[in-house]
N, CA, C and O atoms as a Tripos MOL2 file, in Angstrom:
@<TRIPOS>MOLECULE
protein
   96    95    24     0     0
PROTEIN
NO_CHARGES

@<TRIPOS>ATOM
      1 N          -4.7260   -2.3420  -20.2920 N.3       1 MET1
      2 CA         -3.4010   -2.9470  -20.5100 C.3       1 MET1
      3 C          -2.8980   -3.7020  -19.2100 C.2       1 MET1
      4 O          -2.9660   -3.2010  -18.0880 O.2       1 MET1
      5 N          -2.4110   -4.9030  -19.4670 N.am      2 GLN2
      6 CA         -1.9640   -5.6550  -18.3220 C.3       2 GLN2
      7 C          -0.5260   -5.3010  -17.9480 C.2       2 GLN2
      8 O           0.3180   -5.0740  -18.8160 O.2       2 GLN2
      9 N          -0.2640   -5.2600  -16.6500 N.am      3 TYR3
     10 CA          1.0650   -4.9030  -16.1450 C.3       3 TYR3
     11 C           1.6380   -6.0490  -15.2850 C.2       3 TYR3
     12 O           0.9240   -6.6830  -14.5080 O.2       3 TYR3
     13 N           2.9480   -6.2900  -15.4530 N.am      4 ALA4
     14 CA          3.6070   -7.2840  -14.6430 C.3       4 ALA4
     15 C           4.7250   -6.6200  -13.8300 C.2       4 ALA4
     16 O           5.4550   -5.7570  -14.3170 O.2       4 ALA4
     17 N           4.8240   -7.0510  -12.6020 N.am      5 VAL5
     18 CA          5.9030   -6.4930  -11.7280 C.3       5 VAL5
     19 C           7.0060   -7.4870  -11.6260 C.2       5 VAL5
     20 O           6.7970   -8.5970  -11.1370 O.2       5 VAL5
     21 N           8.1740   -7.1250  -12.0730 N.am      6 ILE6
     22 CA          9.3090   -8.0310  -12.0540 C.3       6 ILE6
     23 C          10.2630   -7.6120  -10.9770 C.2       6 ILE6
     24 O          10.7000   -6.4620  -10.9330 O.2       6 ILE6
     25 N          10.5990   -8.5670  -10.0780 N.am      7 LEU7
     26 CA         11.5390   -8.2980   -9.0390 C.3       7 LEU7
     27 C          12.9190   -8.8740   -9.3670 C.2       7 LEU7
     28 O          13.0810  -10.0850   -9.5180 O.2       7 LEU7
     29 N          13.8760   -8.0120   -9.4690 N.am      8 THR8
     30 CA         15.2690   -8.5050   -9.7940 C.3       8 THR8
     31 C          16.3050   -7.7210   -9.0330 C.2       8 THR8
     32 O          16.3900   -6.5010   -9.1730 O.2       8 THR8
     33 N          17.0880   -8.3970   -8.2380 N.am      9 GLY9
     34 CA         18.1120   -7.7910   -7.5040 C.3       9 GLY9
     35 C          17.5980   -6.6730   -6.5470 C.2       9 GLY9
     36 O          18.2950   -5.7020   -6.2560 O.2       9 GLY9
     37 N          16.3640   -6.8650   -6.0860 N.am     10 GLY10
     38 CA         15.7720   -5.8900   -5.1790 C.3      10 GLY10
     39 C          15.1680   -4.6950   -5.8960 C.2      10 GLY10
     40 O          14.5760   -3.8080   -5.2810 O.2      10 GLY10
     41 N          15.3390   -4.6950   -7.2640 N.am     11 LYS11
     42 CA         14.7890   -3.5740   -8.0180 C.3      11 LYS11
     43 C          13.4420   -3.9510   -8.5790 C.2      11 LYS11
     44 O          13.2080   -5.1180   -8.8960 O.2      11 LYS11
     45 N          12.5400   -2.9780   -8.7090 N.am     12 GLN12
     46 CA         11.2550   -3.2650   -9.1720 C.3      12 GLN12
     47 C          10.9670   -2.5860  -10.5480 C.2      12 GLN12
     48 O          11.1030   -1.3730  -10.7070 O.2      12 GLN12
     49 N          10.5730   -3.4130  -11.5070 N.am     13 TYR13
     50 CA         10.2590   -2.9150  -12.8020 C.3      13 TYR13
     51 C           8.8080   -3.0940  -13.1650 C.2      13 TYR13
     52 O           8.2840   -4.2070  -13.1070 O.2      13 TYR13
     53 N           8.1390   -1.9950  -13.5450 N.am     14 LYS14
     54 CA          6.7280   -2.1400  -13.9420 C.3      14 LYS14
     55 C           6.6480   -1.9040  -15.4710 C.2      14 LYS14
     56 O           6.8550   -0.7820  -15.9330 O.2      14 LYS14
     57 N           6.3580   -2.9280  -16.2240 N.am     15 VAL15
     58 CA          6.3850   -2.8280  -17.6490 C.3      15 VAL15
     59 C           5.0660   -3.3840  -18.2130 C.2      15 VAL15
     60 O           4.3930   -4.2170  -17.6070 O.2      15 VAL15
     61 N           4.7490   -2.8840  -19.3770 N.am     16 ALA16
     62 CA          3.5090   -3.3550  -20.0560 C.3      16 ALA16
     63 C           3.7840   -4.7060  -20.6390 C.2      16 ALA16
     64 O           4.9010   -5.0300  -21.0410 O.2      16 ALA16
     65 N           2.7310   -5.4900  -20.6720 N.am     17 GLU17
     66 CA          2.8850   -6.8730  -21.2100 C.3      17 GLU17
     67 C           3.3840   -6.7740  -22.6570 C.2      17 GLU17
     68 O           2.8830   -5.9760  -23.4500 O.2      17 GLU17
     69 N           4.3710   -7.5940  -22.9770 N.am     18 GLY18
     70 CA          4.9380   -7.6180  -24.3200 C.3      18 GLY18
     71 C           6.1780   -6.8300  -24.4680 C.2      18 GLY18
     72 O           6.9410   -6.9860  -25.4210 O.2      18 GLY18
     73 N           6.3800   -5.9440  -23.4720 N.am     19 ASP19
     74 CA          7.6240   -5.0770  -23.5190 C.3      19 ASP19
     75 C           8.8270   -5.9280  -23.1460 C.2      19 ASP19
     76 O           8.7180   -6.8810  -22.3740 O.2      19 ASP19
     77 N           9.9760   -5.5650  -23.7080 N.am     20 GLU20
     78 CA         11.1870   -6.2890  -23.3750 C.3      20 GLU20
     79 C          11.8130   -5.6270  -22.1180 C.2      20 GLU20
     80 O          11.7340   -4.4150  -21.9140 O.2      20 GLU20
     81 N          12.4250   -6.4770  -21.3090 N.am     21 ILE21
     82 CA         13.0120   -5.9700  -20.0920 C.3      21 ILE21
     83 C          14.5350   -6.1680  -20.1440 C.2      21 ILE21
     84 O          15.0490   -7.2580  -20.3940 O.2      21 ILE21
     85 N          15.2110   -5.0590  -19.8950 N.am     22 PHE22
     86 CA         16.6780   -5.1370  -19.9460 C.3      22 PHE22
     87 C          17.2370   -4.8820  -18.5110 C.2      22 PHE22
     88 O          16.9680   -3.8410  -17.9110 O.2      22 PHE22
     89 N          18.0090   -5.8430  -17.9870 N.am     23 VAL23
     90 CA         18.5630   -5.6320  -16.6650 C.3      23 VAL23
     91 C          20.0700   -5.8850  -16.7190 C.2      23 VAL23
     92 O          20.5280   -6.8230  -17.3720 O.2      23 VAL23
     93 N          20.8380   -5.0310  -16.0200 N.am     24 GLU24
     94 CA         22.2900   -5.1800  -16.0530 C.3      24 GLU24
     95 C          22.7310   -6.3310  -15.1440 C.2      24 GLU24
     96 O          23.9250   -6.6130  -15.0390 O.2      24 GLU24
@<TRIPOS>BOND
     1     1     2 1
     2     2     3 1
     3     3     4 2
     4     3     5 am
     5     5     6 1
     6     6     7 1
     7     7     8 2
     8     7     9 am
     9     9    10 1
    10    10    11 1
    11    11    12 2
    12    11    13 am
    13    13    14 1
    14    14    15 1
    15    15    16 2
    16    15    17 am
    17    17    18 1
    18    18    19 1
    19    19    20 2
    20    19    21 am
    21    21    22 1
    22    22    23 1
    23    23    24 2
    24    23    25 am
    25    25    26 1
    26    26    27 1
    27    27    28 2
    28    27    29 am
    29    29    30 1
    30    30    31 1
    31    31    32 2
    32    31    33 am
    33    33    34 1
    34    34    35 1
    35    35    36 2
    36    35    37 am
    37    37    38 1
    38    38    39 1
    39    39    40 2
    40    39    41 am
    41    41    42 1
    42    42    43 1
    43    43    44 2
    44    43    45 am
    45    45    46 1
    46    46    47 1
    47    47    48 2
    48    47    49 am
    49    49    50 1
    50    50    51 1
    51    51    52 2
    52    51    53 am
    53    53    54 1
    54    54    55 1
    55    55    56 2
    56    55    57 am
    57    57    58 1
    58    58    59 1
    59    59    60 2
    60    59    61 am
    61    61    62 1
    62    62    63 1
    63    63    64 2
    64    63    65 am
    65    65    66 1
    66    66    67 1
    67    67    68 2
    68    67    69 am
    69    69    70 1
    70    70    71 1
    71    71    72 2
    72    71    73 am
    73    73    74 1
    74    74    75 1
    75    75    76 2
    76    75    77 am
    77    77    78 1
    78    78    79 1
    79    79    80 2
    80    79    81 am
    81    81    82 1
    82    82    83 1
    83    83    84 2
    84    83    85 am
    85    85    86 1
    86    86    87 1
    87    87    88 2
    88    87    89 am
    89    89    90 1
    90    90    91 1
    91    91    92 2
    92    91    93 am
    93    93    94 1
    94    94    95 1
    95    95    96 2
@<TRIPOS>SUBSTRUCTURE
     1 MET1         2 RESIDUE 1 A MET
     2 GLN2         6 RESIDUE 1 A GLN
     3 TYR3        10 RESIDUE 1 A TYR
     4 ALA4        14 RESIDUE 1 A ALA
     5 VAL5        18 RESIDUE 1 A VAL
     6 ILE6        22 RESIDUE 1 A ILE
     7 LEU7        26 RESIDUE 1 A LEU
     8 THR8        30 RESIDUE 1 A THR
     9 GLY9        34 RESIDUE 1 A GLY
    10 GLY10       38 RESIDUE 1 A GLY
    11 LYS11       42 RESIDUE 1 A LYS
    12 GLN12       46 RESIDUE 1 A GLN
    13 TYR13       50 RESIDUE 1 A TYR
    14 LYS14       54 RESIDUE 1 A LYS
    15 VAL15       58 RESIDUE 1 A VAL
    16 ALA16       62 RESIDUE 1 A ALA
    17 GLU17       66 RESIDUE 1 A GLU
    18 GLY18       70 RESIDUE 1 A GLY
    19 ASP19       74 RESIDUE 1 A ASP
    20 GLU20       78 RESIDUE 1 A GLU
    21 ILE21       82 RESIDUE 1 A ILE
    22 PHE22       86 RESIDUE 1 A PHE
    23 VAL23       90 RESIDUE 1 A VAL
    24 GLU24       94 RESIDUE 1 A GLU
């Protein structure tokens, strides 16, 4: 499974490809 690391507001989210990301 492929993983993508998203950097937002200094926070790190590790989610599987295809998953939805919710950020406040």
